[in-house]
MARBA-3410 file (N, C-alpha, C, O; in Angstrom, 1 decimal):
184
-37.4,-25.4,9.3,-38.5,-25.0,8.5,-38.7,-23.4,8.6,-38.9,-22.8,7.5 ~ -38.6,-22.9,9.8,-38.7,-21.5,10.0,-37.6,-20.7,9.3,-37.7,-19.6,8.8 ~ -36.4,-21.4,9.3,-35.2,-20.8,8.7,-35.4,-20.7,7.2,-35.0,-19.7,6.6 ~ -36.0,-21.7,6.6,-36.2,-21.7,5.1,-37.2,-20.6,4.8,-37.1,-19.9,3.8 ~ -38.3,-20.4,5.6,-39.3,-19.4,5.3,-38.6,-18.0,5.4,-39.0,-17.1,4.7
-37.7,-17.9,6.4,-37.0,-16.6,6.5,-36.2,-16.3,5.3,-36.2,-15.2,4.8 ~ -35.5,-17.3,4.7,-34.7,-17.1,3.5,-35.6,-16.8,2.3,-35.2,-16.0,1.5 ~ -36.8,-17.5,2.3,-37.7,-17.2,1.2,-38.2,-15.8,1.2,-38.3,-15.1,0.2 ~ -38.5,-15.3,2.4,-39.0,-13.9,2.6,-37.9,-13.0,2.2,-38.1,-11.9,1.6 ~ -36.7,-13.3,2.6,-35.5,-12.4,2.3,-35.3,-12.4,0.8,-35.1,-11.3,0.3
-35.4,-13.5,0.1,-35.2,-13.6,-1.3,-36.3,-12.8,-2.0,-36.1,-12.2,-3.1 ~ -37.5,-12.8,-1.5,-38.6,-12.0,-2.2,-38.4,-10.5,-2.0,-38.9,-9.8,-2.9 ~ -37.7,-10.1,-1.0,-37.5,-8.7,-0.7,-36.3,-8.1,-1.5,-36.2,-6.9,-1.5 ~ -35.5,-9.0,-2.0,-34.3,-8.5,-2.7,-34.6,-7.9,-4.1,-35.6,-8.4,-4.7 ~ -33.9,-6.9,-4.5,-34.1,-6.3,-5.9,-33.7,-7.3,-7.0,-32.9,-8.2,-6.7
-34.2,-7.2,-8.2,-33.9,-8.1,-9.2,-32.5,-8.3,-9.6,-32.1,-9.4,-9.8 ~ -31.6,-7.3,-9.6,-30.2,-7.5,-9.9,-29.5,-8.4,-8.9,-28.7,-9.3,-9.3 ~ -29.9,-8.3,-7.6,-29.3,-9.2,-6.6,-29.8,-10.6,-6.8,-29.1,-11.6,-6.6 ~ -31.1,-10.7,-7.1,-31.7,-12.1,-7.3,-31.0,-12.8,-8.5,-30.7,-14.0,-8.4 ~ -30.8,-12.0,-9.6,-30.1,-12.6,-10.7,-28.7,-13.0,-10.4,-28.2,-14.1,-10.8
-28.0,-12.2,-9.6,-26.6,-12.5,-9.2,-26.6,-13.8,-8.3,-25.8,-14.7,-8.6 ~ -27.5,-13.9,-7.3,-27.4,-15.0,-6.4,-28.0,-16.3,-7.1,-27.6,-17.4,-6.7 ~ -28.8,-16.1,-8.2,-29.2,-17.3,-8.9,-28.1,-17.8,-9.8,-27.9,-19.1,-9.9 ~ -27.3,-17.0,-10.3,-26.2,-17.4,-11.1,-25.0,-17.8,-10.3,-24.3,-18.8,-10.7 ~ -24.7,-17.2,-9.2,-23.6,-17.5,-8.3,-24.1,-17.6,-6.9,-24.1,-16.7,-6.1
-24.5,-18.8,-6.5,-25.1,-19.0,-5.2,-24.0,-18.8,-4.1,-22.8,-19.0,-4.3 ~ -24.4,-18.2,-3.0,-23.5,-17.8,-1.9,-22.7,-19.0,-1.4,-21.5,-18.8,-1.0 ~ -23.2,-20.2,-1.4,-22.5,-21.4,-0.8,-21.3,-21.8,-1.7,-20.3,-22.3,-1.1 ~ -21.4,-21.5,-3.0,-20.2,-21.9,-3.9,-19.3,-20.8,-4.1,-18.1,-21.0,-4.3 ~ -19.7,-19.5,-4.0,-18.8,-18.4,-4.3,-18.3,-17.8,-3.1,-17.3,-17.0,-3.1
-18.8,-18.1,-1.9,-18.3,-17.5,-0.7,-16.9,-18.0,-0.5,-16.6,-19.1,-1.0 ~ -16.2,-17.3,0.3,-14.8,-17.7,0.5,-14.6,-19.0,1.2,-14.2,-19.1,2.3 ~ -15.0,-20.1,0.5,-15.0,-21.4,1.0,-13.6,-22.0,0.8,-12.9,-21.6,-0.2 ~ -13.2,-23.0,1.6,-11.9,-23.6,1.4,-12.0,-24.5,0.2,-13.1,-25.1,0.0 ~ -10.9,-24.6,-0.6,-11.0,-25.5,-1.8,-11.3,-26.9,-1.5,-12.0,-27.6,-2.3
-10.9,-27.4,-0.3,-11.2,-28.8,0.0,-12.7,-29.0,0.2,-13.3,-30.1,-0.2 ~ -13.4,-28.0,0.7,-14.9,-28.1,0.9,-15.5,-28.1,-0.5,-16.4,-28.9,-0.7 ~ -15.1,-27.3,-1.4,-15.7,-27.2,-2.7,-15.5,-28.5,-3.4,-16.3,-29.0,-4.1 ~ -14.2,-29.0,-3.3,-13.9,-30.3,-4.0,-14.8,-31.4,-3.5,-15.2,-32.2,-4.3 ~ -15.0,-31.5,-2.2,-15.8,-32.6,-1.6,-17.2,-32.5,-2.1,-17.9,-33.5,-2.4
-17.8,-31.3,-2.1,-19.1,-31.1,-2.6,-19.3,-31.5,-4.0,-20.2,-32.2,-4.4 ~ -18.3,-31.1,-4.9,-18.5,-31.4,-6.3,-18.2,-32.8,-6.6,-18.8,-33.4,-7.5 ~ -17.3,-33.5,-5.8,-17.0,-34.9,-6.1,-18.2,-35.7,-5.7,-18.5,-36.7,-6.3 ~ -18.9,-35.3,-4.6,-20.1,-36.1,-4.2,-21.2,-35.9,-5.3,-21.9,-36.9,-5.6 ~ -21.4,-34.7,-5.8,-22.4,-34.5,-6.8,-22.1,-35.3,-8.1,-23.0,-35.8,-8.8
-20.8,-35.4,-8.5,-20.5,-36.1,-9.7,-20.7,-37.6,-9.6,-21.1,-38.2,-10.5 ~ -20.3,-38.1,-8.4,-20.5,-39.5,-8.2,-22.0,-39.9,-8.1,-22.4,-41.0,-8.5 ~ -22.8,-39.0,-7.5,-24.2,-39.4,-7.4,-24.9,-39.2,-8.7,-26.0,-39.7,-8.9 ~ -24.3,-38.4,-9.7,-25.0,-38.2,-11.0,-24.7,-39.3,-12.0,-25.4,-39.4,-13.0 ~ -23.8,-40.2,-11.7,-23.5,-41.2,-12.6,-24.6,-42.3,-12.5,-24.9,-42.8,-11.4
-25.2,-42.6,-13.6,-26.3,-43.6,-13.6,-25.7,-45.0,-13.7,-24.9,-45.3,-14.6 ~ -26.0,-45.9,-12.8,-25.5,-47.2,-12.8,-26.4,-48.1,-13.8,-25.9,-49.2,-14.2 ~ -27.6,-47.7,-14.1,-28.4,-48.4,-15.0,-28.0,-48.3,-16.4,-27.8,-49.3,-17.1 ~ -27.9,-47.1,-16.9,-27.6,-46.9,-18.3,-26.3,-46.1,-18.4,-26.2,-44.9,-18.0 ~ -25.2,-46.7,-19.0,-23.9,-46.0,-19.1,-23.9,-44.8,-20.1,-23.1,-44.0,-20.0
-24.9,-44.8,-21.0,-25.0,-43.7,-21.9,-25.9,-42.6,-21.5,-26.1,-41.6,-22.3 ~ -26.4,-42.7,-20.3,-27.3,-41.6,-19.8,-26.5,-40.3,-19.6,-25.4,-40.4,-19.0 ~ -27.1,-39.2,-20.0,-26.4,-37.9,-19.8,-26.4,-37.6,-18.3,-27.3,-37.9,-17.5 ~ -25.3,-36.9,-17.9,-25.2,-36.4,-16.5,-26.0,-35.1,-16.4,-26.3,-34.4,-17.3 ~ -26.4,-34.9,-15.2,-27.1,-33.6,-14.9,-26.1,-32.5,-15.0,-24.9,-32.7,-15.2
-26.6,-31.2,-14.9,-25.7,-30.1,-15.1,-25.1,-29.6,-13.8,-24.9,-28.4,-13.6 ~ -24.6,-30.5,-13.0,-23.8,-30.2,-11.8,-22.4,-29.8,-12.3,-21.9,-30.4,-13.2 ~ -21.8,-28.8,-11.6,-20.5,-28.4,-12.0,-19.4,-29.5,-11.7,-19.5,-30.1,-10.6 ~ -18.5,-29.7,-12.6,-17.4,-30.6,-12.4,-16.4,-29.9,-11.6,-16.4,-28.7,-11.5 ~ -15.4,-30.7,-11.0,-14.4,-30.0,-10.2,-13.6,-29.0,-11.0,-13.2,-28.0,-10.4
-13.4,-29.2,-12.3,-12.7,-28.2,-13.0,-13.5,-27.0,-13.4,-13.0,-26.0,-13.8 ~ -14.9,-27.2,-13.3,-15.8,-26.1,-13.7,-16.4,-25.4,-12.5,-17.4,-24.7,-12.6 ~ -15.8,-25.6,-11.3,-16.4,-24.9,-10.1,-16.4,-23.4,-10.4,-15.4,-22.9,-10.8 ~ -17.5,-22.7,-10.0,-17.5,-21.3,-10.3,-16.5,-20.5,-9.5,-16.5,-20.6,-8.3 ~ -15.7,-19.8,-10.2,-14.7,-18.9,-9.5,-15.5,-17.6,-9.1,-16.7,-17.5,-9.5
-14.9,-16.7,-8.5,-15.5,-15.5,-8.1,-15.7,-14.7,-9.4,-14.8,-14.5,-10.2 ~ -16.9,-14.2,-9.6,-17.2,-13.4,-10.8,-16.6,-12.0,-10.8,-16.6,-11.3,-11.7 ~ -16.0,-11.7,-9.6,-15.4,-10.4,-9.4,-13.9,-10.4,-9.7,-13.2,-9.3,-9.7 ~ -13.3,-11.5,-10.0,-11.9,-11.7,-10.2,-11.6,-12.1,-11.7,-12.4,-12.8,-12.3 ~ -10.5,-11.6,-12.2,-10.1,-12.0,-13.6,-9.6,-13.4,-13.5,-9.0,-13.9,-12.5
-9.8,-14.2,-14.6,-9.4,-15.6,-14.6,-8.3,-15.8,-15.7,-8.3,-15.1,-16.7 ~ -7.5,-16.8,-15.5,-6.5,-17.2,-16.5,-7.0,-18.4,-17.2,-7.3,-19.4,-16.6 ~ -6.9,-18.4,-18.5,-7.3,-19.6,-19.3,-6.3,-20.7,-19.1,-5.1,-20.4,-19.2 ~ -6.8,-21.9,-18.9,-5.9,-23.0,-18.6,-5.0,-23.4,-19.7,-3.9,-23.8,-19.5 ~ -5.5,-23.3,-21.0,-4.7,-23.7,-22.1,-3.8,-22.6,-22.7,-2.6,-22.8,-22.9
-4.5,-21.5,-22.9,-3.7,-20.4,-23.6,-2.9,-19.5,-22.6,-2.0,-18.9,-23.1 ~ -3.3,-19.5,-21.4,-2.6,-18.7,-20.4,-3.0,-17.2,-20.4,-2.3,-16.4,-19.7 ~ -4.0,-16.8,-21.2,-4.4,-15.5,-21.3,-5.4,-15.1,-20.2,-6.1,-16.0,-19.8 ~ -5.3,-13.9,-19.8,-6.2,-13.5,-18.7,-7.5,-13.0,-19.3,-7.5,-12.3,-20.3 ~ -8.6,-13.4,-18.7,-10.0,-12.9,-19.1,-10.5,-11.9,-18.0,-10.2,-12.1,-16.8
-11.2,-10.9,-18.5,-11.7,-9.9,-17.6,-12.7,-10.6,-16.6,-13.3,-11.6,-16.9 ~ -13.0,-9.9,-15.5,-14.0,-10.5,-14.6,-15.4,-10.4,-15.3,-15.6,-9.6,-16.2 ~ -16.3,-11.2,-14.8,-17.7,-11.2,-15.3,-18.3,-9.8,-15.0,-19.0,-9.3,-15.8 ~ -18.1,-9.3,-13.8,-18.7,-8.1,-13.4,-17.6,-7.0,-13.3,-16.6,-7.2,-12.6 ~ -17.8,-5.9,-14.0,-16.8,-4.8,-14.0,-16.8,-4.1,-12.6,-17.7,-4.4,-11.8
-15.8,-3.3,-12.4,-15.7,-2.6,-11.1,-17.0,-1.8,-10.8,-17.4,-1.6,-9.7 ~ -17.5,-1.1,-11.8,-18.7,-0.3,-11.7,-19.9,-1.2,-11.3,-20.6,-0.8,-10.4 ~ -20.0,-2.3,-11.9,-21.2,-3.2,-11.6,-21.0,-3.9,-10.3,-21.9,-4.1,-9.5 ~ -19.7,-4.1,-9.9,-19.4,-4.7,-8.6,-19.9,-3.6,-7.5,-20.5,-4.0,-6.5 ~ -19.5,-2.4,-7.7,-19.9,-1.3,-6.8,-21.4,-1.2,-6.7,-21.9,-1.1,-5.6
-22.1,-1.3,-7.8,-23.6,-1.3,-7.7,-24.2,-2.4,-7.0,-25.1,-2.3,-6.2 ~ -23.6,-3.7,-7.2,-24.1,-4.8,-6.5,-23.8,-4.7,-5.0,-24.7,-5.1,-4.1 ~ -22.7,-4.2,-4.6,-22.3,-4.0,-3.2,-23.2,-3.0,-2.5,-23.7,-3.2,-1.4 ~ -23.5,-1.9,-3.2,-24.4,-0.9,-2.7,-25.8,-1.5,-2.4,-26.5,-1.3,-1.4 ~ -26.3,-2.3,-3.4,-27.6,-2.9,-3.3,-27.6,-3.9,-2.1,-28.6,-4.0,-1.3
-26.6,-4.7,-2.1,-26.5,-5.7,-1.0,-26.4,-5.1,0.4,-26.9,-5.6,1.3 ~ -25.7,-4.0,0.4,-25.5,-3.3,1.7,-26.9,-2.7,2.2,-27.2,-2.8,3.4 ~ -27.6,-2.2,1.3,-28.9,-1.6,1.7,-29.9,-2.7,2.1,-30.8,-2.5,2.9 ~ -29.7,-3.9,1.5,-30.6,-5.0,1.8,-30.1,-5.9,2.9,-30.7,-6.9,3.3 ~ -28.9,-5.7,3.4,-28.3,-6.4,4.5,-27.8,-7.8,4.1,-27.7,-8.7,5.0
-27.4,-8.0,2.9,-26.8,-9.3,2.5,-25.4,-9.1,1.9,-25.0,-9.9,1.0 ~ -24.7,-8.1,2.3,-23.4,-7.9,1.7,-22.4,-9.0,2.0,-21.5,-9.3,1.2 ~ -22.6,-9.6,3.2,-21.6,-10.7,3.5,-21.8,-12.0,2.7,-21.0,-12.8,2.7 ~ -22.9,-12.1,1.9,-23.1,-13.2,1.0,-22.4,-13.1,-0.3,-22.2,-14.0,-1.1 ~ -21.9,-11.8,-0.6,-21.2,-11.6,-1.9,-19.8,-12.1,-1.8,-19.3,-12.2,-0.7
-19.2,-12.5,-2.9,-17.8,-12.9,-2.9,-16.9,-11.7,-2.6,-17.4,-10.6,-2.6 ~ -15.6,-12.0,-2.3,-14.7,-10.9,-2.0,-14.6,-10.0,-3.2,-14.5,-10.4,-4.3 ~ -14.6,-8.7,-2.9,-14.4,-7.7,-3.9,-13.7,-6.5,-3.3,-13.9,-6.2,-2.1 ~ -13.0,-5.7,-4.1,-12.3,-4.5,-3.6,-13.3,-3.4,-3.3,-13.0,-2.4,-2.7 ~ -14.5,-3.6,-3.8,-15.6,-2.5,-3.6,-16.4,-2.8,-2.4,-17.3,-2.0,-2.0
-16.1,-3.8,-1.6,-16.8,-4.1,-0.4,-16.5,-3.1,0.7,-15.5,-2.4,0.7 ~ -17.5,-3.0,1.6,-17.3,-2.0,2.7,-16.1,-2.3,3.6,-15.4,-1.4,4.0 ~ -15.9,-3.6,3.9,-14.8,-3.9,4.8,-13.5,-3.6,4.1,-12.5,-3.1,4.8 ~ -13.3,-3.9,2.8,-12.1,-3.6,2.1,-11.9,-2.1,2.0,-10.7,-1.7,2.1 ~ -12.9,-1.4,1.8,-12.8,0.1,1.6,-12.4,0.7,2.9,-11.5,1.6,2.9
-12.9,0.3,4.0,-12.5,0.9,5.3,-11.1,0.5,5.7,-10.4,1.3,6.3 ~ -10.7,-0.8,5.3,-9.3,-1.2,5.6,-8.3,-0.3,4.8,-7.3,0.1,5.3 ~ -8.7,-0.1,3.5,-7.8,0.7,2.7,-7.7,2.2,3.2,-6.7,2.8,3.2 ~ -8.9,2.7,3.6,-9.0,4.0,4.2,-8.1,4.2,5.4,-7.4,5.2,5.6 ~ -8.1,3.2,6.3,-7.3,3.2,7.5,-5.8,3.2,7.2,-5.0,3.8,7.8
-5.5,2.3,6.2,-4.0,2.2,5.9,-3.5,3.3,5.2,-2.3,3.7,5.4 ~ -4.2,3.9,4.3,-3.6,5.0,3.4,-3.9,6.4,4.0,-3.2,7.3,3.7 ~ -4.9,6.6,4.8,-5.2,7.9,5.4,-6.0,8.7,4.4,-6.5,8.3,3.4 ~ -5.9,10.1,4.7,-6.6,11.0,3.8,-5.9,11.3,2.5,-6.6,11.6,1.5 ~ -4.6,11.2,2.5,-3.8,11.5,1.3,-4.0,12.9,0.8,-4.0,13.1,-0.4
-4.1,13.9,1.7,-4.1,15.3,1.4,-2.7,15.8,1.5,-2.1,15.7,2.6 ~ -2.2,16.4,0.5,-0.8,16.8,0.5,-0.6,18.0,1.5,-1.4,18.9,1.4 ~ 0.4,17.9,2.3,0.6,19.0,3.2,0.1,18.7,4.6,0.3,19.6,5.5 ~ -0.6,17.6,4.8,-1.1,17.3,6.1,-0.2,16.5,7.0,-0.4,16.3,8.2 ~ 0.8,15.9,6.4,1.8,15.1,7.1,2.8,15.9,7.8,2.9,17.1,7.7
3.7,15.2,8.6,4.7,15.9,9.4,5.8,16.3,8.4,6.3,15.6,7.6 ~ 6.2,17.6,8.5,7.2,18.1,7.7,6.8,18.4,6.3,7.7,18.7,5.4 ~ 5.5,18.4,5.9,5.1,18.7,4.6,4.4,20.1,4.5,3.9,20.6,5.5 ~ 4.5,20.6,3.3,3.8,21.9,3.1,2.9,21.8,2.0,3.0,21.0,1.0 ~ 1.8,22.6,2.1,0.8,22.6,1.0,1.4,23.5,-0.1,2.0,24.5,0.1
1.3,23.0,-1.4,2.0,23.7,-2.5,1.4,25.1,-2.7,2.2,26.1,-2.7 ~ 0.1,25.2,-2.8,-0.5,26.6,-2.9,-0.3,27.1,-4.3,0.3,26.5,-5.2 ~ -0.9,28.3,-4.5,-0.8,29.0,-5.8,0.5,29.8,-5.8,1.2,30.0,-4.8 ~ 0.9,30.3,-7.0,2.1,31.0,-7.1,2.1,32.3,-6.3,3.1,32.7,-5.7 ~ 1.0,33.0,-6.3,0.9,34.3,-5.5,1.0,34.0,-4.0,1.5,34.8,-3.3
0.5,32.8,-3.6,0.6,32.5,-2.2,2.0,32.1,-1.8,2.5,32.4,-0.7 ~ 2.7,31.4,-2.7,4.1,31.0,-2.4,5.1,32.2,-2.3,6.0,32.2,-1.6 ~ 4.8,33.3,-3.1,5.7,34.4,-3.2,5.3,35.6,-2.3,5.9,36.6,-2.3 ~ 4.2,35.4,-1.5,3.7,36.5,-0.8,4.6,36.9,0.4,4.8,38.1,0.6 ~ 5.3,36.0,1.0,6.1,36.4,2.1,7.3,37.2,1.7,7.6,38.3,2.3
7.9,36.9,0.6,9.1,37.7,0.1,8.6,39.1,-0.4,9.3,40.1,-0.2 ~ 7.4,39.1,-1.0,6.9,40.4,-1.4,6.6,41.3,-0.2,6.9,42.5,-0.3 ~ 6.0,40.7,0.8,5.7,41.5,2.0,7.0,42.0,2.7,7.0,43.1,3.2 ~ 8.0,41.2,2.7,9.3,41.6,3.3,9.9,42.7,2.6,10.4,43.7,3.2 ~ 9.9,42.6,1.2,10.5,43.7,0.4,9.7,45.0,0.5,10.3,46.1,0.6
8.4,44.8,0.6,7.5,46.0,0.8,7.7,46.7,2.1,7.8,47.9,2.2 ~ 7.9,45.9,3.2,8.2,46.4,4.5,9.5,47.1,4.6,9.6,48.2,5.2 ~ 10.5,46.5,3.9,11.9,47.2,3.9,11.8,48.5,3.1,12.5,49.5,3.5 ~ 11.0,48.5,2.0,10.9,49.8,1.3,10.2,50.8,2.1,10.6,52.0,2.0 ~ 9.2,50.5,2.9,8.6,51.5,3.8,9.5,52.0,4.9,9.5,53.2,5.2
10.4,51.1,5.4,11.3,51.5,6.4,12.4,52.5,5.8,12.8,53.4,6.4 ~ 12.7,52.3,4.5,13.7,53.1,3.8,13.1,54.4,3.2,13.9,55.2,2.7 ~ 11.8,54.5,3.3,11.1,55.6,2.6,11.6,57.0,3.1,11.8,57.9,2.3 ~ 11.7,57.3,4.5,12.1,58.6,4.9,13.5,59.0,4.3,13.7,60.1,3.9 ~ 14.4,58.1,4.2,15.7,58.3,3.7,15.6,58.6,2.2,16.3,59.5,1.7
14.7,57.9,1.5,14.6,58.1,0.1,14.0,59.5,-0.2,14.4,60.1,-1.2 ~ 13.0,59.9,0.6,12.4,61.2,0.4,13.5,62.3,0.6,13.5,63.3,-0.1 ~ 14.3,62.1,1.6,15.3,63.1,1.9,16.3,63.2,0.7,16.7,64.3,0.3 ~ 16.7,62.1,0.2,17.6,62.1,-1.0,16.9,62.7,-2.2,17.6,63.5,-2.9 ~ 15.6,62.5,-2.4,14.9,63.1,-3.5,14.9,64.6,-3.4,15.1,65.3,-4.4
14.7,65.1,-2.2,14.6,66.6,-2.0,16.0,67.2,-2.2,16.1,68.3,-2.7 ~ 17.1,66.5,-1.8,18.4,67.0,-1.9,18.9,67.1,-3.4,19.6,68.0,-3.8 ~ 18.5,66.1,-4.2,19.0,66.1,-5.6,18.2,67.0,-6.5,18.5,67.1,-7.7 ~ 17.1,67.6,-6.1,16.4,68.5,-6.9,15.2,67.9,-7.6,15.0,68.2,-8.8 ~ 14.5,67.2,-6.9,13.2,66.6,-7.3,13.3,65.9,-8.7,12.5,66.2,-9.6
14.2,64.9,-8.7,14.2,64.0,-9.9,15.4,64.2,-10.8,15.6,63.4,-11.7 ~ 16.1,65.4,-10.7,17.2,65.6,-11.6,18.4,64.7,-11.2,18.9,64.7,-10.1 ~ 18.7,63.8,-12.1,19.8,62.8,-11.8,19.4,61.7,-10.9,20.3,61.1,-10.3 ~ 18.1,61.5,-10.8,17.6,60.5,-9.8,17.8,59.1,-10.5,17.3,58.9,-11.6 ~ 18.4,58.1,-9.8,18.6,56.8,-10.3,17.8,55.7,-9.5,17.7,54.6,-10.0
17.3,56.0,-8.3,16.7,55.0,-7.5,15.2,55.1,-7.5,14.6,55.3,-6.4 ~ 14.6,55.0,-8.6,13.1,55.0,-8.7,12.6,53.8,-7.9,13.1,52.7,-8.2 ~ 11.6,53.9,-7.1,11.1,52.7,-6.4,10.4,51.8,-7.3,9.7,52.2,-8.3 ~ 10.5,50.5,-7.0,9.9,49.5,-7.9,8.6,49.0,-7.3,7.9,48.2,-7.9
END
């Protein structure tokens, strides 16, 4: 009884988007349950819904085994046409729901999604930072002036070292008459 009141208080504290999501996709059916468990639950509900008194009585709206709710975060394939249908919740809406659930402490009740915290940390660990030039044997591309700076500085330094000889040649040829080696 105390556990039920705890869940009721938790449900009252959740924001409306999460309440709507959990009302439409209850955690017990959408959580990563084994298919045998879901099949057993649905087969019990369908057998108990059959009325033995009146054969024409309508069944209640319990899901049939073929209508068990799939994860609303995954795309589904139509059984007859074979075409894929988009997920009920787009990636942006999935991210919003995960953020809300994380702040309210109920993220583990959501179905599997690539926007979940566990999946994001797993991907971050496997792929790393992915900044070019931070790996072994890699170089950062840089701007064009940064890539050519070393060769320019080398040529400038060589020109400075050759400058006394150039000045001497300039003076000998008569201050520019017949001069062919203007510095670049």
